[in-house]
N, C-alpha and C positions, 0 to 999 in steps of 0.2 A: 724194338724202337723205343726211344725215350719219350715220356709224356711231354707235350708242349707246356711251357711255363704258363702259370696263371696270369691273366691280364689284370690290370689295376681294377677294372670294373668287377671282375670276378672276386678279387680280394675284398673289395668294398661290400659286395653282396653277401659274402660269407661272414664278414665282420658284423654286418647289420643283423644277420640271422643269429649269430652267437650272442650279441647283446640282447636281442629279443628273447632268446631262450633263457639267459641269465635273469633278466628282469622278470619274466613270467614265473620262473621257478621261485625266485625270492618272494614275489607277491603271493604265490600259492602257499609257500611255507608260512608266511606271515598270516594268511587267512586261516590255515589249520591251527596255528598257535592261538589265534584270536578266539576260536570257538572250543578248543579242547580244554577239558577241566584242568585248572592250574592250582587249585587249592584242595585241601582235604579236611577242612573244618578243624575241630579241636581233638579229633581222635586218630584219624588215619595219618600216614606219613606223606607229606606233600612230595610230588614227583620232582626229582632233580635236586632236592635239598642236600642229600648226602654227597652228591657230586659237587655241589657248590662248596660244601665244607672241605672236601678234598682239595679243591682249588685253593681255598683260603688257607688251609694248613700249609700247603706248598708255598704260597705267597708269604705267609708269616715266617716260615723257615728261611725264606730268601730275603728277609729284611723289609717286608711291606709295612710293618709297624713303624719303623723309623721313617720310612717315606711318608706315611700318613701323618706322622708327627710334624713334618715340615709343612704340611698343608694347613693344619689347624691345631690349636693348643692341646686338644684331648685326642689327637689322632691315634697314637700308640695305644692308649688306654681303651678307647672305643673299639678299635679293631679287635683287640683281644677279648674284651668283655662280651661283645656281641657274638664272637665265635664260641665262647664258653656257654653263653646263655642259649644259643641255638642247639648245642648238644644237650643241654639240660632239657629243653623243650622236646627234642626227639626222644630222649630217654624216658620222659614222663608218659610217652605213648606206648612204651614197651612193657612187657611183663617184668616183674622185679628181678627175675633170674637172667634177663638179657640186657642188663644196663651197664655192664662192665666197661664197654668201650665209650659210651657217652660220659660215664663217670670219670674215666681216665682223661679224656679230652677236656672236660670241664675243669678238672683239677689242674691240668697243665696250664690252661688259660688263667686260672686264679693265681697260680704261682707267678706268672708274668706280670700280673697287676701289682704284686707285692715286691717286685724287683725295683732297683733304683730307677730304671727307665720308666716303669709304671708310675712311680711317685714323683718323678722329676718336675712336672709342671705345677705341682701343688705345694702349698705352704704348710709346714708342720706347726706353725704358730696359730693356726685357726682353731676354732672350737666347733666340732671335734677336730682333732689333728688331721691335717691335709684337706680339710673342708668337706662339705656335705656331698659334693659331687663324687669325690673319691670314696668316701665312706659309704654313701648310699648305694651306689652301683656295686661296689665290692661286697657289701653285706647282702645284697639281693642275690648275687651269684653264689656266695657261700651258702646262703639258705637253699638255693637250688641244688647245690652239691649234696647237702644233707637230705633234701627231698628225694633224691635218687636212691638213698640207702634205706633199707628196712628199719623201722622205728627202734628195734632192739639191737641193731648192729651198727649204729652210727659211730663214726670215729670220734673218740672222746676229745681229742685235741681240736678237731673242727667244731664240735659242739661248744666247747669252752670259748673258742675265739668268736663264734657267732654270738654267743650270749654276751660276751664282753663288749663287742663292737655295737651290738644293739643297745646295751646299757649306756654306752657313751653317747650314742645318738639320742636316746631318750632324755638323758640329763641335759644335753644341749638344747633340745626343743623345749623342755620344761622351764629352763632358766632364760630363754630368749624372749625379748620384747616383741619380736617379729616371728610369724610362723615360718618364715623363709630364712634358712641359715645361709651363711656366705660360702660360696664355692672358691672364690679367690678373695684376697684382701679388698674390702670395700665393694664387693660385687656379689649380687645374689639373683638367682633365677628360680622362680617357683617350681619349674620342672624338676630340678635337682632335689628339692625337699619332698616332692611328691614320690619320687623313687625311694628316698630314704624312709618315708612314712610307710610305704608299701612293705618295705623290708621289716619294719616293726610289727606289722600285721602278720607277716609270714612267721616271725619269731613266735607270736602268740598261737600260731597254728601248730608249730613243731615242738615248742617247749611250753612249760607252764605259763599261762598268760600273765603279763605284767604291764602292758602299755595301753590298755583301753582308755584310761583317762587322758593319756598323752594324745592319743588319736582324736578323742572327742574335743579336746581343747584346740587342737590344730584345725579341725574342721570348722569350729565356731569362728576362729580368727580368720580363716581363709574366706569364709562367706562374707565377712565384713570388709574385705579388701579386693573384691572382684573388679575387673576392668569395666569402667562405666560404659564404654562404647559397645562392648559385646556381651557383658555378663559372664565372661569366662575368667579363668586365672590369667593374670597378665604375663607378658613375656619376661620382663625384668622389673625389679622393685628396689626401693630404697632399703639397703641392708639393715638399717637401724630400726625402721618403723614397719617395713613390709608394704608400704603404700605403693600403688602402681607407678612405675616410671615409663614403661613402654607397653602399648596395647597388646592384646593377645595376638600371637602370630602362629601360622601353620606349622613351622618347624618345631616349635616347642609344644604346641597343642597336640600334635600327633603323638608325641611321647606321653604327655599328661593323660590323654584319654586311654592310653594303653595301661597305665599304672593306677589311675584313680579308681578304677573298678575294684581293685583289690584293697582299697582303703575304705571306701563307702559306696556300695552299689547304687543306692538311691540317688545320692548327690551326683555320682558319676553318670548315671543315666540321663539326668537333666542336663549336665554339661555336654555330654556327647551329642545330644540332639541340637543344642545351641551351636556347637562347633560344626556339625554336619550341615545345618541350614545356612550358615554364613560363610563357609570356606570351601565346600565341595561344589565344583562346577563341572560343566561339560563344554569345553571350548569347541566352537563350530559344530557342536553336536556329535563329536567323534569319540567320546569316551570320558569317563570321570577323571578328574584331576583335583588337586588341592591347592588353593591359593595361599600365599604367604601372609597376605593381609585380607581382612574381611571384604566380601564383595562390595564394590563401590569405593574402596580405599586403595590407594597405591602408595608404595614406599620403596626405599632402597633395598637392593640385594646386599647380602653380607656372607660371611663364611658359614653361618648356620643355614641360610636358605639356599645358597648356591644361586646361579643365574635364575632370573624370573621372566621367562618368555610368557607374555600375556598375563603376567602376575602369578604364574603357577610355579610352585617350588617342587622340583623333582624329588628332593629328599623328603619333604612332608608327604608327598603323594605315596612314596614307597612305604613310609612308616605308618601312614593311616590304614594301610592294608591290615596291619596287625591290630590296630585299635578297633577297626570294624569287626575283625574276627573275634576278639575277646568279648565284644558287646553283642555277639550273636547276629550281627548285621551281615548275613551271608551273601546277600545280593551285591552289596557294595564291595565286600572283600573279594568276591569272585571277579567282579568287573575290574577292579584295580589290578588284580593278579594277571588276568588275561590281557589287559591293556599293556601291562609291563612286559608280557611275553612278546609283544610287537615292538613297542617303543624302546624297550631295553636292549634290543639287538643281542639276544642270547647266542652264545656259541658253545656247543656241547660236543663232547667226545664220550666214549663208553665209560671214562673214568672221571671226568671233570665237567663242570658247567660254570660258565662265567657270563657276566653281562657287560655290555659296552666294551667287548673284546678284552675284558679284564684289566682295563687301564686304571680303574679306581676300585681296588678291592674293598674299600670301606662301603661302597654302594652295594656290592655283593653281600657283605656282612649284614647290612640293614635289611636287605631283601630276604635273606635266609631267615633271619630272626623274625621278620614280619610274617612270613609264610607259616612258621611253626607256632604262632601266637596262641596262647590259651591262658585263662585265668589260673593263678596258682593258689589263691586263698578263697575266692568267691566262686560259686558255681556259675557257669555261663548263663547269663540272664535270658529272659524271653526276648525274641527278636523285636527290635523296634519297627515301626511302620517302614515299609520299603521305600527307598528314595530313588532307586535305579530301576528302570524298566527292564524286564527280562529280554527285551529286544534292543537293548542299548547298542549292541555291536553291529546292527544292520547297516547304519551309514558308513562305518569304517570298513565293514566287509565289502560293501559296494564300491568304495573307493579303491580298495586293494584289488578287487577283480577288474576294475576299470584300468588301473595301472598295469596289471598283467596283460590286458588286451591291447593297450595303446601301441606297443612296439610292432604289432602285427597289422595295424591299420593300413600303412602304406602298401604293404604287399597285397592285402585284400582289395584295396582300391585299384591297384594295377591289374590284378586278376579280373576284377569286374570290368574294367575298361577294355581289356583284351577280348573278353567275351562279347562285349557290346560291339567291338570293331569287326568281329568275324562276319563274313558274308553269310547271309541266310539262304538256305536252299529255296529254289522256286516252288511256289505252290503247285501241287498236282491236282488236276481236275479228275 
């Protein structure tokens, strides 16, 4: 005999159970990701990063760089340079004899930066040519490629190019009235010059030193032009004088704090604590996040910050993970990483891992680069005073467990009512 067809009530009942199971499983998975270790400090390999890079390479081969370029002016460049830098970071954690694959991938990314597509947004008429953004980040990656090679076996052509580009940057800084060189005609952002200055310090680590006076002069002039509202490097400046035009913002500060340590660790330590005190918050007590504007100040969102729910910049939050890690702020780095494992909606396979379903590979690139962060020039400093409680995750974990239980409440209530409605047996004497 054939089974009788399901009634509508049965279909609805099973549908509710299926939804309850899915919600509970998702909440449980998020709870596990919230408390499982998501960082590895500056020595071990962060779990999942190689799978992230596998996804990114596939995306880049499929045209993700051109798609990113349509979203913002440096999209193509940023996606490739962060991919290459993440491989350098991984390679630095390996013995010298096991760095061939990181070196190959980093060189591939560097080659894409030097292509017409990599140079397209930048002007060859700037000093140095193509501007400080292009020259600074490219020089940093090239120095990273050299760092993966044993000192006596470095490629002579790469060494010569690194020395020449460093010299061009040094001359540009030494002859500029402003400590901040232009990235585009008539436009300058301190973060770009900070990256370039870090690359000069890296030069003096890998090759005979020649830029100590350039770095000292730059630091003196930077200290004279801090944002008066926050005491930090400003977001944008007058390209001729270097005077602040726009107050310090989280999207650029998160990068500045990553690189400034390799320029001057003492000044960087002071700046990092200022940044952390004014920009790191915990909305509704559910986990750390980074504001785009200092606490108490609101401002508009733009392509750098992305949307600003509750004033929080998701891009600044992701990049601050790396800044915290290089400063030895392990508690904040771990909290940001674990929070990202929940809020970032990671999707993994045995071969790849992506966040936000892989819709924005540039976000994956920033996150992979942040998880692998380590100082290149300066030893990791002593940890600053902890700002994040070791139990920061308890409110969010409680919320996730509550969300996992909510779909079952109606069934539990019905079960309880049925039990209450059953006749009770008479008492026996």
